[in-house]
C-alpha positions as CSV (number, residue, x, y, z in Angstrom):
1,M,13.9,-34.3,19.0
2,S,12.0,-34.5,22.2
3,D,13.2,-36.3,25.4
4,E,10.0,-38.3,25.1
5,H,11.3,-40.0,22.0
6,G,12.9,-43.4,22.6
7,F,16.6,-43.9,22.8
8,S,17.2,-45.4,19.4
9,T,14.9,-42.9,17.7
10,R,17.1,-40.1,19.2
11,A,20.2,-42.0,18.2
12,I,19.1,-42.1,14.5
13,H,17.5,-38.7,14.2
14,A,18.8,-36.2,16.8
15,G,20.9,-33.5,15.1
16,Q,20.6,-35.4,11.8
17,E,17.9,-33.8,9.7
18,A,18.1,-34.6,6.0
19,D,20.6,-32.5,4.1
20,P,18.7,-29.3,2.9
21,L,20.6,-29.2,-0.3
22,T,20.3,-32.7,-1.6
23,G,17.9,-34.5,0.8
24,A,20.7,-36.9,1.8
25,V,19.4,-38.9,4.9
26,V,22.9,-39.3,6.3
27,T,24.7,-36.2,7.6
28,P,27.4,-35.2,5.1
29,I,31.1,-35.2,6.0
30,Y,31.9,-31.5,5.9
31,Q,35.6,-31.9,5.2
32,V,36.4,-28.2,5.3
33,S,38.5,-25.9,7.4
34,T,37.0,-22.5,6.6
35,Y,33.7,-21.0,5.4
36,K,32.7,-18.2,3.1
37,Q,31.4,-15.2,5.0
38,D,28.5,-13.0,3.8
39,G,30.4,-9.8,4.6
40,I,32.8,-9.3,7.4
41,G,31.5,-11.2,10.5
42,G,28.5,-12.6,8.4
43,F,28.8,-16.2,9.4
44,R,26.4,-18.6,7.7
45,N,24.7,-20.5,10.5
46,G,27.5,-19.6,12.8
47,Y,30.2,-21.4,10.9
48,E,33.6,-19.5,10.5
49,Y,36.4,-22.0,11.1
50,S,36.2,-25.8,11.8
51,R,38.1,-25.7,15.1
52,S,35.3,-23.5,16.4
53,A,32.4,-25.4,14.7
54,N,31.8,-27.9,11.9
55,P,28.4,-29.1,10.7
56,T,29.3,-32.8,11.0
57,R,30.6,-32.2,14.5
58,T,27.6,-30.2,15.4
59,A,25.4,-33.1,14.4
60,L,27.4,-35.5,16.7
61,E,27.3,-33.0,19.6
62,E,23.5,-32.5,19.3
63,C,23.0,-36.3,19.1
64,I,25.0,-37.3,22.1
65,A,23.5,-34.5,24.2
66,A,20.1,-35.8,23.3
67,L,21.1,-39.4,24.2
68,E,22.4,-38.3,27.6
69,G,19.5,-36.0,28.3
70,G,21.8,-33.0,28.6
71,S,22.0,-29.4,27.7
72,R,24.9,-29.3,25.3
73,G,27.4,-31.8,23.9
74,F,31.0,-31.3,23.0
75,A,33.0,-33.6,20.7
76,F,36.8,-34.1,21.1
77,A,39.7,-35.8,19.4
78,S,39.9,-38.3,22.3
79,G,38.3,-39.1,25.6
80,L,41.3,-37.7,27.4
81,A,41.1,-34.4,25.4
82,G,37.6,-34.0,26.7
83,Q,38.6,-34.8,30.3
84,D,41.5,-32.3,30.0
85,T,39.2,-29.6,28.7
86,V,36.7,-30.2,31.6
87,A,39.5,-30.0,34.2
88,R,41.1,-26.8,32.7
89,A,37.7,-25.1,32.3
90,L,36.5,-25.8,35.8
91,L,39.6,-26.0,38.1
92,V,42.3,-23.6,39.1
93,P,45.6,-24.2,41.0
94,G,44.9,-25.1,44.6
95,D,41.6,-26.9,43.8
96,H,41.2,-30.5,44.8
97,V,39.6,-33.5,43.0
98,V,38.4,-36.8,44.4
99,V,39.2,-39.6,41.9
100,P,38.4,-43.4,42.0
101,N,40.8,-45.9,43.5
102,D,40.4,-48.0,40.4
103,A,40.0,-45.3,37.7
104,Y,41.1,-45.8,34.1
105,G,44.9,-45.6,34.1
106,G,44.9,-42.7,31.6
107,T,42.6,-40.7,33.8
108,Y,44.7,-41.2,36.9
109,R,47.9,-40.5,34.9
110,Y,46.3,-37.2,33.9
111,F,45.4,-36.1,37.4
112,N,48.7,-37.4,38.8
113,K,51.2,-36.4,36.2
114,V,49.6,-33.5,34.3
115,A,47.1,-31.7,36.5
116,G,49.1,-32.3,39.6
117,P,52.2,-30.4,38.6
118,Q,49.9,-27.6,37.5
119,G,48.6,-27.2,41.0
120,I,45.5,-29.4,41.0
121,E,45.5,-31.7,44.0
122,H,43.7,-35.0,44.2
123,S,42.8,-37.7,46.6
124,I,41.9,-41.3,46.0
125,A,38.5,-42.7,47.2
126,D,36.7,-46.0,47.0
127,M,33.7,-44.8,45.1
128,G,31.8,-47.9,46.0
129,D,31.9,-46.8,49.7
130,L,30.1,-43.6,50.4
131,E,32.0,-43.0,53.6
132,S,35.3,-43.2,51.7
133,V,34.0,-40.5,49.4
134,R,33.0,-38.3,52.2
135,A,36.3,-38.8,54.0
136,A,38.3,-37.8,50.8
137,I,36.5,-34.5,50.4
138,R,38.4,-31.4,51.7
139,P,35.8,-28.8,52.8
140,G,36.3,-25.6,50.8
141,Q,38.9,-27.0,48.6
142,T,37.3,-30.0,46.8
143,K,35.7,-28.6,43.6
144,M,35.2,-31.8,41.6
145,V,34.4,-35.5,42.3
146,W,35.3,-37.7,39.4
147,V,33.4,-41.0,39.1
148,E,33.6,-44.0,36.7
149,T,30.8,-46.5,37.0
150,P,31.4,-49.3,36.1
151,T,35.1,-48.8,36.6
152,N,38.0,-49.9,34.4
153,P,39.1,-52.7,34.9
154,L,37.6,-53.9,38.2
155,L,34.0,-53.2,37.3
156,G,33.3,-51.4,40.5
157,I,29.9,-49.6,40.8
158,A,29.3,-46.2,42.3
159,D,26.0,-44.9,43.5
160,I,25.7,-41.8,41.3
161,A,22.7,-40.2,43.0
162,A,24.2,-40.6,46.5
163,I,27.6,-39.3,45.4
164,A,25.9,-36.3,43.7
165,E,24.4,-35.4,47.0
166,I,27.7,-35.6,48.8
167,A,29.5,-33.6,46.1
168,H,26.9,-30.9,45.9
169,A,26.8,-30.5,49.7
170,A,30.5,-29.9,49.6
171,G,30.2,-27.3,46.8
172,A,31.8,-29.7,44.3
173,I,30.7,-30.7,40.8
174,L,30.1,-34.3,39.9
175,V,31.7,-35.7,36.7
176,V,30.8,-39.2,35.6
177,D,32.7,-41.2,33.0
178,N,29.9,-43.1,31.3
179,T,32.1,-45.0,28.8
180,F,31.5,-48.5,30.0
181,A,27.8,-48.2,30.6
182,T,27.0,-45.9,27.6
183,A,24.0,-43.5,27.5
184,Y,21.9,-46.6,26.5
185,L,22.4,-48.4,29.8
186,Q,22.8,-45.5,32.3
187,S,21.8,-41.9,32.6
188,P,24.1,-40.1,35.0
189,L,22.6,-36.6,34.5
190,A,19.2,-37.9,35.4
191,L,20.7,-39.2,38.6
192,G,22.2,-35.8,39.6
193,A,25.6,-35.7,37.9
194,D,26.6,-32.3,36.4
195,I,28.8,-33.5,33.6
196,V,29.2,-36.8,31.6
197,T,32.3,-37.8,29.7
198,H,32.9,-40.6,27.2
199,S,35.6,-42.1,25.3
200,T,33.6,-42.4,22.1
201,T,36.4,-44.6,20.7
202,K,34.7,-47.4,22.6
203,Y,31.0,-48.3,22.5
204,S,29.8,-45.1,20.9
205,G,31.8,-45.6,17.8
206,G,31.6,-49.3,18.3
207,H,33.7,-50.5,15.3
208,S,37.3,-50.0,16.4
209,D,37.9,-47.5,13.6
210,V,37.8,-44.1,15.3
211,V,39.3,-42.3,18.3
212,G,37.2,-39.6,20.0
213,G,35.7,-38.2,23.1
214,A,32.6,-36.4,24.3
215,V,31.4,-34.2,27.1
216,V,27.8,-33.5,28.0
217,T,26.6,-30.9,30.5
218,A,23.5,-31.1,32.6
219,K,20.5,-28.8,31.8
220,S,20.9,-27.2,35.2
221,I,24.1,-26.9,37.3
222,T,23.5,-25.4,40.7
223,V,26.9,-25.7,42.3
224,P,27.8,-22.1,43.5
225,G,30.4,-20.6,41.2
226,L,30.1,-23.2,38.5
227,E,26.7,-22.3,37.1
228,D,28.5,-21.2,33.9
229,A,30.3,-24.5,33.5
230,E,28.8,-25.1,30.0
231,E,30.1,-21.7,28.8
232,R,33.5,-22.3,30.3
233,I,33.8,-25.7,28.6
234,A,32.7,-24.2,25.3
235,F,35.3,-21.5,25.5
236,H,38.1,-23.9,26.4
237,Q,37.1,-26.4,23.7
238,N,37.7,-23.7,21.1
239,S,40.7,-22.3,22.8
240,I,42.5,-25.5,23.4
241,G,41.4,-27.0,20.1
242,G,41.4,-30.7,20.7
243,V,38.2,-31.2,18.7
244,A,36.9,-34.1,16.8
245,G,37.5,-33.9,13.0
246,P,34.6,-34.2,10.6
247,F,35.3,-37.7,9.4
248,D,35.8,-38.9,13.0
249,S,32.5,-37.2,13.9
250,W,30.8,-38.9,11.0
251,L,32.1,-42.3,12.0
252,T,30.9,-41.8,15.6
253,L,27.5,-40.7,14.5
254,R,27.3,-43.8,12.4
255,G,28.1,-45.9,15.4
256,L,25.6,-44.2,17.6
257,K,22.7,-45.2,15.3
258,T,23.1,-48.9,16.3
259,L,24.3,-48.3,19.9
260,G,21.1,-49.7,21.5
261,V,20.9,-52.9,19.5
262,R,24.7,-53.5,20.0
263,M,24.6,-53.0,23.7
264,D,21.8,-55.5,24.1
265,R,23.9,-58.0,22.2
266,H,27.0,-57.2,24.1
267,S,25.1,-57.7,27.3
268,D,23.5,-60.9,26.2
269,N,26.9,-62.4,25.3
270,A,28.6,-61.1,28.4
271,E,26.1,-62.8,30.6
272,K,26.7,-66.1,29.0
273,V,30.5,-65.7,29.2
274,V,30.2,-64.9,32.9
275,E,28.1,-68.0,33.4
276,F,30.9,-70.1,31.8
277,L,33.7,-68.4,33.7
278,E,31.9,-68.9,37.0
279,G,31.9,-72.6,36.4
280,H,35.6,-73.0,35.4
281,D,38.0,-74.4,37.9
282,G,40.8,-72.2,36.7
283,V,39.0,-69.0,37.6
284,S,39.1,-67.7,41.2
285,Q,36.8,-64.7,40.8
286,V,34.6,-63.1,38.2
287,L,34.0,-59.4,38.3
288,Y,30.7,-58.4,36.7
289,P,28.0,-56.0,38.1
290,G,25.2,-58.4,37.0
291,L,26.3,-61.0,39.5
292,P,24.2,-61.1,42.7
293,G,27.4,-61.5,44.7
294,H,28.9,-58.3,43.2
295,R,29.6,-55.8,46.0
296,N,27.3,-53.2,44.7
297,H,25.0,-55.3,42.5
298,D,21.9,-53.7,44.0
299,V,23.1,-50.2,43.0
300,A,23.9,-51.4,39.5
301,A,20.5,-53.0,39.1
302,R,18.9,-49.7,40.2
303,Q,20.8,-47.3,38.0
304,M,21.6,-49.4,34.9
305,K,19.3,-50.8,32.3
306,R,21.6,-53.8,31.8
307,F,25.1,-54.6,33.0
308,G,27.1,-54.2,29.8
309,G,29.7,-56.1,27.8
310,M,32.8,-55.7,30.0
311,V,33.9,-58.7,32.2
312,S,37.0,-59.2,34.3
313,F,38.2,-62.3,36.0
314,R,41.1,-63.5,38.1
315,M,43.2,-66.7,37.6
316,K,43.8,-69.2,40.4
317,R,47.3,-69.9,39.1
318,G,48.3,-66.3,39.2
319,E,49.9,-63.8,36.8
320,D,51.8,-66.2,34.6
321,A,48.6,-68.2,33.9
322,A,46.8,-65.0,33.1
323,V,49.4,-63.9,30.6
324,K,49.5,-67.3,28.9
325,T,45.7,-67.4,28.7
326,C,45.6,-64.1,26.9
327,A,48.1,-65.4,24.4
328,A,46.5,-68.7,23.9
329,V,43.1,-67.6,22.5
330,S,42.5,-67.4,18.7
331,L,39.1,-65.8,18.2
332,W,39.5,-63.2,20.9
333,T,41.9,-60.5,19.8
334,L,44.7,-59.6,22.2
335,G,44.5,-55.8,22.2
336,E,43.9,-52.7,24.2
337,S,40.7,-50.6,24.0
338,L,37.2,-52.0,24.2
339,G,33.6,-51.6,23.0
340,G,34.0,-52.7,19.4
341,V,31.9,-55.4,17.7
342,E,34.9,-57.8,17.9
343,S,35.9,-59.4,21.2
344,L,39.1,-58.3,22.9
345,I,41.2,-59.8,25.7
346,E,43.9,-58.1,27.6
347,H,46.1,-58.2,30.7
348,P,45.5,-54.9,32.4
349,G,48.5,-55.0,34.6
350,R,50.9,-55.1,31.7
351,M,48.8,-53.3,29.1
352,T,46.1,-50.6,29.7
353,H,47.0,-50.1,33.4
354,A,50.8,-50.4,33.2
355,S,51.0,-46.7,34.0
356,V,49.5,-47.1,37.5
357,A,51.9,-49.9,38.5
358,G,53.3,-49.1,41.9
359,T,50.5,-46.7,42.8
360,E,47.3,-47.1,44.8
361,L,45.6,-48.0,41.6
362,E,47.8,-50.9,40.7
363,V,45.6,-53.8,39.4
364,P,46.1,-57.5,40.3
365,G,48.6,-59.4,38.2
366,D,46.2,-62.3,37.8
367,L,43.5,-60.2,36.3
368,I,42.2,-60.6,32.7
369,R,39.8,-58.1,31.2
370,L,37.4,-59.0,28.4
371,S,35.5,-56.8,26.0
372,V,32.8,-59.2,24.9
373,G,31.8,-58.5,21.3
374,I,28.8,-59.4,19.3
375,E,30.0,-62.6,17.6
376,D,28.2,-65.9,18.2
377,V,28.7,-66.5,21.9
378,D,29.2,-70.2,21.7
379,D,32.3,-69.6,19.6
380,L,33.7,-67.1,22.1
381,I,33.1,-69.5,25.0
382,A,34.7,-72.5,23.1
383,D,37.8,-70.4,22.5
384,L,38.1,-69.3,26.1
385,R,37.5,-72.8,27.3
386,E,40.4,-74.2,25.2
387,A,42.8,-71.5,26.6
388,L,41.7,-71.9,30.2
389,D,41.7,-75.7,30.1
390,I,45.4,-75.5,29.1
391,H,46.6,-72.7,31.4
392,G,44.0,-72.5,34.1
């Protein structure tokens, strides 16, 4: 596939040629651990053992690299497995990382509780404030700047191009978690990022039936000492072994085929839910990058195609009202994760972000996060209205 092909064309065809044996138009599930060799060391098409490579996983890795406009894709058993591999491949004890002040709880837990004891230091920065990012960098020690945009769960927006310049000037690599936006709505590598990560569990898979992660490297990484980042990640992916299995890879590939049309519907529905929430007396604040009053709306409008399906809002009557509202809905599903075709509601402070309670990343107790699905939006709004009218 060529970069000149449209997004959905790449999503359906990149890495997914018809099966040469049968002509099957869908990539087969190669549910296999090992491969017959044509003599010692004679690997057929490079396949030896499925931890190292599997044809179904290869198809997924080629597809997601094409969607992100990158050099090479890597598929993992989870988003955090991919993030761990990137950190282990590119950082050594004594190195320093700048992470967002409202990062996904699992990402912060990793840098704080896993990488920290192994000698990787970190500082917190407000990624929506370029001066905060500059102030957090330690000259000569900072080797990585980690960005989420939009962030989870406060929907903060970071200027990818500007932060890329800051990071590169300091000799650091820029990693962007593109899970919320997806490759359909945002292209971090084109804006100067060096590496993109995803929890493919979310929008990429899109059907709440698979856990996975992905990493994509830029076609050119010019940070001194990290020009071989792609080779390092490949080596560590194989050495650590937290790879995506063939069936999980197949499910994610299936999801990617409809990513474009799903993201448009998610965005359509989210915009209407936001409009409703802004007009409800029980809501004190709506957090959504598409709102003109959003702190970095102009940045989001510049670097995103649309603003996505994630919405957060705060309750005027506080945490108790937020918890009761989450429990009172019937069509929305109370659950963690996001990005599936069904709509989810959660209380981040007690659910996905409980691990950052008491830290700089603690989220407000009155916050509710919505993953707006692709159901009929009038039904979604009616369900929210009933719950908010009672508890708001």
